[in-house]
Biotite code that builds the C-alpha atoms (Angstrom):
import biotite.structure as struc

atoms = struc.array([
    struc.Atom([85.443, 52.778, 77.021], chain_id="A", res_id=1, res_name="MET", atom_name="CA", element="C"),
    struc.Atom([84.341, 51.995, 80.598], chain_id="A", res_id=2, res_name="PRO", atom_name="CA", element="C"),
    struc.Atom([86.775, 52.628, 83.419], chain_id="A", res_id=3, res_name="GLU", atom_name="CA", element="C"),
    struc.Atom([88.392, 49.495, 84.808], chain_id="A", res_id=4, res_name="SER", atom_name="CA", element="C"),
    struc.Atom([88.954, 49.059, 88.545], chain_id="A", res_id=5, res_name="GLY", atom_name="CA", element="C"),
    struc.Atom([92.699, 49.584, 88.205], chain_id="A", res_id=6, res_name="SER", atom_name="CA", element="C"),
    struc.Atom([92.252, 53.048, 86.656], chain_id="A", res_id=7, res_name="GLU", atom_name="CA", element="C"),
    struc.Atom([90.261, 54.579, 89.524], chain_id="A", res_id=8, res_name="ARG", atom_name="CA", element="C"),
    struc.Atom([91.793, 57.340, 91.601], chain_id="A", res_id=9, res_name="SER", atom_name="CA", element="C"),
    struc.Atom([92.930, 56.643, 95.130], chain_id="A", res_id=10, res_name="LEU", atom_name="CA", element="C"),
    struc.Atom([91.568, 59.206, 97.574], chain_id="A", res_id=11, res_name="VAL", atom_name="CA", element="C"),
    struc.Atom([93.159, 59.581, 101.002], chain_id="A", res_id=12, res_name="LEU", atom_name="CA", element="C"),
    struc.Atom([91.718, 61.823, 103.651], chain_id="A", res_id=13, res_name="ARG", atom_name="CA", element="C"),
    struc.Atom([94.354, 63.417, 105.867], chain_id="A", res_id=14, res_name="VAL", atom_name="CA", element="C"),
    struc.Atom([93.605, 65.928, 108.574], chain_id="A", res_id=15, res_name="GLY", atom_name="CA", element="C"),
    struc.Atom([94.473, 69.518, 107.687], chain_id="A", res_id=16, res_name="HIS", atom_name="CA", element="C"),
    struc.Atom([96.693, 69.977, 110.762], chain_id="A", res_id=17, res_name="ASP", atom_name="CA", element="C"),
    struc.Atom([98.621, 66.781, 110.118], chain_id="A", res_id=18, res_name="GLU", atom_name="CA", element="C"),
    struc.Atom([99.228, 67.671, 106.481], chain_id="A", res_id=19, res_name="LEU", atom_name="CA", element="C"),
    struc.Atom([100.413, 71.147, 107.451], chain_id="A", res_id=20, res_name="LEU", atom_name="CA", element="C"),
    struc.Atom([102.814, 69.739, 110.053], chain_id="A", res_id=21, res_name="VAL", atom_name="CA", element="C"),
    struc.Atom([104.219, 67.185, 107.591], chain_id="A", res_id=22, res_name="ARG", atom_name="CA", element="C"),
    struc.Atom([104.833, 69.899, 104.973], chain_id="A", res_id=23, res_name="ARG", atom_name="CA", element="C"),
    struc.Atom([106.580, 72.188, 107.458], chain_id="A", res_id=24, res_name="ARG", atom_name="CA", element="C"),
    struc.Atom([108.922, 69.441, 108.635], chain_id="A", res_id=25, res_name="TYR", atom_name="CA", element="C"),
    struc.Atom([109.579, 68.421, 105.039], chain_id="A", res_id=26, res_name="GLU", atom_name="CA", element="C"),
    struc.Atom([110.587, 72.007, 104.217], chain_id="A", res_id=27, res_name="ALA", atom_name="CA", element="C"),
    struc.Atom([112.802, 72.150, 107.316], chain_id="A", res_id=28, res_name="LEU", atom_name="CA", element="C"),
    struc.Atom([114.443, 68.887, 106.292], chain_id="A", res_id=29, res_name="SER", atom_name="CA", element="C"),
    struc.Atom([115.115, 70.175, 102.759], chain_id="A", res_id=30, res_name="ILE", atom_name="CA", element="C"),
    struc.Atom([116.687, 73.378, 104.111], chain_id="A", res_id=31, res_name="VAL", atom_name="CA", element="C"),
    struc.Atom([118.833, 71.337, 106.499], chain_id="A", res_id=32, res_name="ASN", atom_name="CA", element="C"),
    struc.Atom([120.030, 69.007, 103.719], chain_id="A", res_id=33, res_name="ASP", atom_name="CA", element="C"),
    struc.Atom([120.898, 72.006, 101.531], chain_id="A", res_id=34, res_name="THR", atom_name="CA", element="C"),
    struc.Atom([122.910, 73.582, 104.341], chain_id="A", res_id=35, res_name="LEU", atom_name="CA", element="C"),
    struc.Atom([124.785, 70.321, 104.896], chain_id="A", res_id=36, res_name="ILE", atom_name="CA", element="C"),
    struc.Atom([125.802, 70.263, 101.236], chain_id="A", res_id=37, res_name="ALA", atom_name="CA", element="C"),
    struc.Atom([126.869, 73.917, 101.298], chain_id="A", res_id=38, res_name="LEU", atom_name="CA", element="C"),
    struc.Atom([129.002, 73.489, 104.445], chain_id="A", res_id=39, res_name="TRP", atom_name="CA", element="C"),
    struc.Atom([130.802, 70.470, 103.009], chain_id="A", res_id=40, res_name="PHE", atom_name="CA", element="C"),
    struc.Atom([131.334, 72.095, 99.599], chain_id="A", res_id=41, res_name="ILE", atom_name="CA", element="C"),
    struc.Atom([132.723, 75.239, 101.250], chain_id="A", res_id=42, res_name="ALA", atom_name="CA", element="C"),
    struc.Atom([134.975, 73.164, 103.501], chain_id="A", res_id=43, res_name="GLY", atom_name="CA", element="C"),
    struc.Atom([136.253, 71.141, 100.557], chain_id="A", res_id=44, res_name="SER", atom_name="CA", element="C"),
    struc.Atom([137.069, 74.271, 98.544], chain_id="A", res_id=45, res_name="VAL", atom_name="CA", element="C"),
    struc.Atom([138.817, 75.840, 101.539], chain_id="A", res_id=46, res_name="MET", atom_name="CA", element="C"),
    struc.Atom([141.125, 72.823, 101.817], chain_id="A", res_id=47, res_name="PHE", atom_name="CA", element="C"),
    struc.Atom([142.735, 73.773, 98.479], chain_id="A", res_id=48, res_name="PHE", atom_name="CA", element="C"),
    struc.Atom([144.568, 76.599, 100.271], chain_id="A", res_id=49, res_name="SER", atom_name="CA", element="C"),
    struc.Atom([146.658, 76.054, 103.400], chain_id="A", res_id=50, res_name="GLU", atom_name="CA", element="C"),
    struc.Atom([145.662, 79.458, 104.772], chain_id="A", res_id=51, res_name="SER", atom_name="CA", element="C"),
    struc.Atom([141.971, 78.427, 104.669], chain_id="A", res_id=52, res_name="TRP", atom_name="CA", element="C"),
    struc.Atom([142.411, 74.952, 106.210], chain_id="A", res_id=53, res_name="THR", atom_name="CA", element="C"),
    struc.Atom([141.214, 75.992, 109.682], chain_id="A", res_id=54, res_name="THR", atom_name="CA", element="C"),
    struc.Atom([138.083, 77.646, 108.264], chain_id="A", res_id=55, res_name="ALA", atom_name="CA", element="C"),
    struc.Atom([137.463, 74.546, 106.136], chain_id="A", res_id=56, res_name="GLY", atom_name="CA", element="C"),
    struc.Atom([137.729, 72.350, 109.227], chain_id="A", res_id=57, res_name="THR", atom_name="CA", element="C"),
    struc.Atom([135.099, 74.507, 110.941], chain_id="A", res_id=58, res_name="TRP", atom_name="CA", element="C"),
    struc.Atom([132.815, 74.119, 107.909], chain_id="A", res_id=59, res_name="CYS", atom_name="CA", element="C"),
    struc.Atom([133.173, 70.333, 108.147], chain_id="A", res_id=60, res_name="PHE", atom_name="CA", element="C"),
    struc.Atom([132.357, 70.456, 111.864], chain_id="A", res_id=61, res_name="LEU", atom_name="CA", element="C"),
    struc.Atom([129.253, 72.587, 111.253], chain_id="A", res_id=62, res_name="ILE", atom_name="CA", element="C"),
    struc.Atom([128.174, 70.216, 108.461], chain_id="A", res_id=63, res_name="GLY", atom_name="CA", element="C"),
    struc.Atom([128.581, 67.272, 110.823], chain_id="A", res_id=64, res_name="SER", atom_name="CA", element="C"),
    struc.Atom([126.386, 68.974, 113.440], chain_id="A", res_id=65, res_name="VAL", atom_name="CA", element="C"),
    struc.Atom([123.798, 69.548, 110.702], chain_id="A", res_id=66, res_name="GLU", atom_name="CA", element="C"),
    struc.Atom([123.921, 65.804, 109.980], chain_id="A", res_id=67, res_name="LEU", atom_name="CA", element="C"),
    struc.Atom([122.989, 65.224, 113.615], chain_id="A", res_id=68, res_name="LEU", atom_name="CA", element="C"),
    struc.Atom([120.021, 67.558, 113.142], chain_id="A", res_id=69, res_name="ALA", atom_name="CA", element="C"),
    struc.Atom([118.528, 65.279, 110.439], chain_id="A", res_id=70, res_name="ARG", atom_name="CA", element="C"),
    struc.Atom([117.332, 62.488, 112.777], chain_id="A", res_id=71, res_name="PRO", atom_name="CA", element="C"),
    struc.Atom([116.289, 65.074, 115.369], chain_id="A", res_id=72, res_name="LEU", atom_name="CA", element="C"),
    struc.Atom([114.025, 66.741, 112.796], chain_id="A", res_id=73, res_name="ILE", atom_name="CA", element="C"),
    struc.Atom([112.505, 63.362, 111.896], chain_id="A", res_id=74, res_name="ARG", atom_name="CA", element="C"),
    struc.Atom([111.985, 62.413, 115.554], chain_id="A", res_id=75, res_name="LEU", atom_name="CA", element="C"),
    struc.Atom([110.386, 65.774, 116.378], chain_id="A", res_id=76, res_name="THR", atom_name="CA", element="C"),
    struc.Atom([108.062, 65.464, 113.371], chain_id="A", res_id=77, res_name="ARG", atom_name="CA", element="C"),
    struc.Atom([107.090, 61.928, 114.378], chain_id="A", res_id=78, res_name="LEU", atom_name="CA", element="C"),
    struc.Atom([106.205, 63.024, 117.920], chain_id="A", res_id=79, res_name="VAL", atom_name="CA", element="C"),
    struc.Atom([104.306, 66.070, 116.642], chain_id="A", res_id=80, res_name="HIS", atom_name="CA", element="C"),
    struc.Atom([102.233, 64.044, 114.147], chain_id="A", res_id=81, res_name="VAL", atom_name="CA", element="C"),
    struc.Atom([101.427, 61.401, 116.779], chain_id="A", res_id=82, res_name="ARG", atom_name="CA", element="C"),
    struc.Atom([100.191, 64.097, 119.146], chain_id="A", res_id=83, res_name="ARG", atom_name="CA", element="C"),
    struc.Atom([97.916, 65.444, 116.426], chain_id="A", res_id=84, res_name="ILE", atom_name="CA", element="C"),
    struc.Atom([96.597, 61.957, 115.651], chain_id="A", res_id=85, res_name="ARG", atom_name="CA", element="C"),
    struc.Atom([95.933, 61.110, 119.292], chain_id="A", res_id=86, res_name="SER", atom_name="CA", element="C"),
    struc.Atom([94.132, 64.405, 119.937], chain_id="A", res_id=87, res_name="GLY", atom_name="CA", element="C"),
    struc.Atom([91.817, 64.372, 116.941], chain_id="A", res_id=88, res_name="GLY", atom_name="CA", element="C"),
    struc.Atom([90.338, 60.892, 116.913], chain_id="A", res_id=89, res_name="GLY", atom_name="CA", element="C"),
    struc.Atom([91.145, 58.183, 114.407], chain_id="A", res_id=90, res_name="PRO", atom_name="CA", element="C"),
    struc.Atom([93.194, 59.301, 111.437], chain_id="A", res_id=91, res_name="SER", atom_name="CA", element="C"),
    struc.Atom([92.803, 58.066, 107.898], chain_id="A", res_id=92, res_name="THR", atom_name="CA", element="C"),
    struc.Atom([96.294, 59.289, 107.045], chain_id="A", res_id=93, res_name="ALA", atom_name="CA", element="C"),
    struc.Atom([98.638, 56.807, 105.466], chain_id="A", res_id=94, res_name="PRO", atom_name="CA", element="C"),
    struc.Atom([101.462, 55.522, 107.652], chain_id="A", res_id=95, res_name="PRO", atom_name="CA", element="C"),
    struc.Atom([104.749, 57.296, 107.167], chain_id="A", res_id=96, res_name="GLU", atom_name="CA", element="C"),
    struc.Atom([107.240, 55.553, 104.904], chain_id="A", res_id=97, res_name="ALA", atom_name="CA", element="C"),
    struc.Atom([110.917, 55.084, 105.697], chain_id="A", res_id=98, res_name="SER", atom_name="CA", element="C"),
    struc.Atom([112.013, 57.407, 102.844], chain_id="A", res_id=99, res_name="PRO", atom_name="CA", element="C"),
    struc.Atom([110.018, 60.227, 104.468], chain_id="A", res_id=100, res_name="ASP", atom_name="CA", element="C"),
    struc.Atom([112.440, 63.122, 104.734], chain_id="A", res_id=101, res_name="PHE", atom_name="CA", element="C"),
])
């Protein structure tokens, strides 16, 4: 059966450097999100005992600082990718989507 136009593969060409940078920031974002979850879980468990309440409060504070790191990671990645695009000529990379890490 002949291939219809809707079954063809979509091929996107992305510069090697840009792809590498995106993957590194994605990994950093995943590690950060995991740490946020761990800090808040630890803090929640510590609140079950009065003697651990202060340590639990510190875990919540650290988790909150990690939440601040999320948009900073995204902003740094955005600036880094734009620098790569402006230095290497026109890019055929797809625009970044809002759900990007």
